[in-house]
Steps between C-alpha positions, in 0.01 A plus 500: 500500500868499557759647267752239609655320204696187568741384236689179514781394276615144467796404288423157354820491298764324707847638544731331258833520327359667188733805509802273542385280210454799273836651599682172434329454163587858398861447606524181293348678201740793529800269525384315189450824307836629622670185376338541159598867485864421579498238225330728244738789565807277490622644829630183660723208430365148488599429860312803632198415287496139625523624859212745447294225341564270796399771748183578304411130474558438870291802597219397266506144635492628858210732417306218335564259788406754767186600308392139465554433871310810609218448249320252725534734798363796308203303372406368843608139461282428197798336333461198727166409344414352163255784440791713381808405300734720701694204640578365154 
């Protein structure tokens, strides 16, 4: 008998933009929390607060849009079928 051991490793998880999605979602969350903190502490005038709110909203909208677009790619195109409600 031979002591030769053959091991094979196959990565069935495709490469995807998961780290970028997570980083963008965390950034949007931090901007939202930062905006709330500035408001709670009374550290900014109304103009600064409105600007921070607009930046947080734009970042959150961008994160949501990018996540929705990449969702089909990450799940292997299942969103194009009626078997899954990803496309809705």
